[in-house]
C-alpha positions as CSV (number, residue, x, y, z in Angstrom):
1,M,-84.8,53.7,78.9
2,S,-85.5,56.0,76.0
3,V,-85.5,55.0,72.3
4,D,-82.2,56.9,72.0
5,E,-80.6,54.8,74.6
6,T,-81.7,51.6,73.0
7,V,-80.1,52.6,69.7
8,E,-76.8,52.7,71.6
9,S,-77.2,49.2,72.9
10,D,-74.5,46.6,72.5
11,R,-76.3,45.3,69.3
12,G,-73.9,47.4,67.1
13,G,-76.3,50.3,67.0
14,C,-79.4,48.2,66.4
15,P,-82.4,48.6,68.7
16,P,-83.4,45.6,70.7
17,P,-86.3,43.5,69.4
18,E,-88.7,45.0,71.9
19,V,-88.2,48.4,70.3
20,L,-88.7,47.1,66.8
21,E,-91.9,45.3,68.0
22,A,-93.2,48.6,69.4
23,I,-92.5,50.4,66.2
24,G,-94.3,47.6,64.3
25,A,-97.3,48.3,66.6
26,G,-97.3,52.0,65.8
27,M,-94.7,53.7,68.0
28,T,-93.2,56.7,66.4
29,V,-89.4,57.2,66.3
30,D,-87.0,60.0,65.7
31,Q,-85.3,60.5,62.4
32,E,-82.0,58.9,63.5
33,L,-83.6,55.6,64.4
34,A,-85.9,55.7,61.3
35,S,-82.8,56.2,59.1
36,H,-81.0,53.3,60.9
37,I,-83.9,50.9,60.3
38,K,-84.2,52.0,56.7
39,D,-80.5,51.4,56.1
40,C,-80.0,48.2,58.2
41,P,-81.0,45.0,56.5
42,A,-81.5,43.1,59.7
43,C,-83.6,45.8,61.4
44,S,-85.7,46.3,58.2
45,R,-86.3,42.5,58.0
46,N,-87.2,42.2,61.7
47,L,-89.6,45.2,61.5
48,R,-91.3,43.6,58.5
49,E,-91.7,40.4,60.4
50,F,-93.2,42.2,63.4
51,R,-95.6,44.0,61.2
52,K,-96.7,40.8,59.5
53,A,-97.2,39.1,62.9
54,N,-99.3,42.1,64.1
55,A,-101.4,42.0,60.9
56,L,-102.1,38.3,61.5
57,L,-103.0,38.9,65.1
58,E,-105.4,41.7,64.1
59,E,-107.0,39.4,61.5
60,A,-107.5,36.7,64.1
61,E,-109.1,39.1,66.6
62,I,-111.5,40.4,63.9
63,G,-112.4,36.8,63.0
64,R,-113.2,36.0,66.7
65,A,-115.3,39.1,67.0
66,H,-117.5,37.9,64.2
67,V,-118.1,34.4,65.7
């Protein structure tokens, strides 16, 4: 399934959480999806949360590497 197909999911135009999680981890997206995320409060909030979680995981991994 492509990113374009996930935007058309039955979530009212919102991509599924798996796509937002991938974007939070660095996946690039097309302009249409980027615009949707920017304009959608729910997607923006969820993406921020995924990015925060990813940052915490990275910090934990760095901490373990220095033990």
